[in-house]
C-alpha positions, 0 to 999 in steps of 0.5 A: 500500500502506498504511503503518504507524507503526513501533513502537519497539523498547522501548516504555515502559509507563506506570507507572500501567498495570494490567500494572505495578500487577498485577505489583507486587501479585503480587510483594508477595503472593508475598513476604508469603506466603513471609515468613509461611510462614518465620515459622511455620517459625521459630516452630515451631523456637523453640517446640520449643526453649523446651519442650526448654529448660524441661522435659527440660533445665532441670527435669532439671538442677535435679533433678540439682543438688538430688540432688548438693547433698543428697548433697554428691557428684556421683558419686552422680548418674546420669551418663546423667541429667547427659548427658540434661540437657546434650543437651536444652539444647544440641541441644533448645534451642540447636540448634533455635534455630540450625536455625530461624534458619538456615532462616529466613534462607537459603531466601527468598534463592533462587527455590525457596523453597517446596521448601526450606520443605517440606524444612525442615519435614521437618528440624524433625520429624526433629530434634524426634523425635530429641532427644525419643527421646534424652532419654526413652531416656536417662532412662527406659532403656526399649529404650535400646539401640535408641532411643539410636542411632535418635535419633542417626540422626534428628538426623543426617538432620535436620542433613543436610537443613539442611546441604543447604539452606544449601549451595545458597545463593548470595550475592545479589551474585555480583560480591563477592569472598570471604566476609564475616568473620562468614560464616567464623565461622558456617561454622566453627561449622556444620562443628563442629555437623556434627562434634558430631552425627556424634560423637554418633551414633558414641557412641550406637552404641558405648554401645548395643553395648558398654556397660551404660549409655547414658552416654558413657565419661568420656574420650570425653565430655570430648572430646565436650563440648570439641568441642560447646562450643568447636567449635560453640557458641562460634564460632556466637556469635562469628559472630552477634556479628560480624554483629549487634553493631556495629549493635545496640551501635554498636560500632566496625568489626570487626577482620577479620583478628583474628577470623579469627586467633581462629577459627584459634586456637580450632580448633587448641584443639579439635583438641588437645582431641579428641586428648586434649591437654586442658591445652594446649587450655585455654590455646589457648582463652584465647588464642582468646577474647582475640583474639575479644574484641579483634576484635569490640571488645565492651569498647571505647567505642561508635562510635554509640548502641546500638539499644535500640528494642523491647527493654530498654535494659540489653541492651548491658550483658548482652552485655558480661557474657556475654563476661566469662563467656566469659573466665571459662570459659576461665580456669576451664578452665586452672585445672581442668586444673591443680587440679581433683580432683572435677570442680567446677572443670570443671563451673564452667567448663562452666556459665560457658560454657553459661549465663553466655556462651551463655544470656545471649547468647541472652536478650540478642539473642533478644528483639531478633531473634526477634520481628522474624523471627516476622512483624515483631512487637514484644517482649511485655514489656521488663520481663520481658526484664530480669527474665530476664537478672537472674535468670539472671545472679545464678543463674549467678554463685552456681552457678559460685562455689559449685560450685568451693567445694563440690566442691573441699571449700573451703567446706561451706556452698556446698552449700546455695547450689547449689539456690538458684542452680538455682532462680534460673536456672530462673526466669530461663529461664522468664521468657524462655520466657514472654516469647517465647511471649507475643510469638508468641501475643499480639502482632500480626504486621505482615507481613500489612499491610505490604509486605515488600521487603527481607528482615527479616534484612537490615533488621536488619543495616542497623539499620532497625526492622522495625516502625514 
């Protein structure tokens, strides 16, 4: 009987075999296609957010401020218009950005990425329609009793799709115990976001059934704004700061326990505000802010040089300015709870937080990460980035101080400063929008001609430039 040569149990294929080469090419092809699909999704969310920021948001805010300064009174401007401006900025701009970045970062870490991308497009459509309906119903008052609650339901449905996608994410390293500190911050903010969306739905149904105006009642709105600002926006920025700033700014290692303490303290302040204990809540927010600054070490000497390749070299300075604005916002909140008689100090506190802290952070970090996420592009103009940050910072400074002086009756001349501050902020935000859209439209994508092995967010987290 003929004998055959035994075959090894684990035969090694040559590295140069067609099978190995084809498999590697197939992996690269699928990875590149997935990266391009996610980039298109992100650009849709970001572009939508920029449109909401400029037109329903900032332009309406400028118009409101012109009306207020012309009449020298905030009480003569429609509260519904003020809320429409705020909703477009927070839900339409910041909300769209966060949903897009979250969906970009999470689905590709799982096998069923294609299904998640389809669901993410449904999320985008529902969210965009909901925000647009809310703004138009509140401003034009056409069938607002029907459209206002419908807008809230659409936004809630979009958020639940987003929440389901991210909740199915599993860590890449199952052996790693516990969540990273920045993840706790983002998780806290995500739960806060859900609470804000739910509270918005409740408010929309209440005013459509029981009120004569689409504007939320004052006490409800005060609690709603506190939840939105300190329960959603602030923890999100702390989370991204904990993840990115040590790399981008070269900061020393995060103080993990201090950050967790800051989150706990801040959450207790949110609870106090919701139950109506506004004055003690403001003091708690100051303590939480101080702990977060200590934890992130944003004002301490750098451990390594800041990574400014591809952006303007001044961006670490503006990040620190943003955190100064957060501290100013918290302290103004304490002052408002004691001395405010006209809404001016409260308004200055909210503006210092939403524009001075949130918007300056977006204009600082956005040009650093959005071009990379949008197909490994380079920022269109670093000079335009600097111009946007300078215009926004100067406008915010004039707005915050003039609002206190004018509304409280300390200086009549401050009323004439308010319109100029609004126009400067509009110019800064327009420059930012033009720069990001120019990056999307005019800068080439490098995903199509470079193999993508490591995800772009992971590359940035390690300090590796996504584009050579």
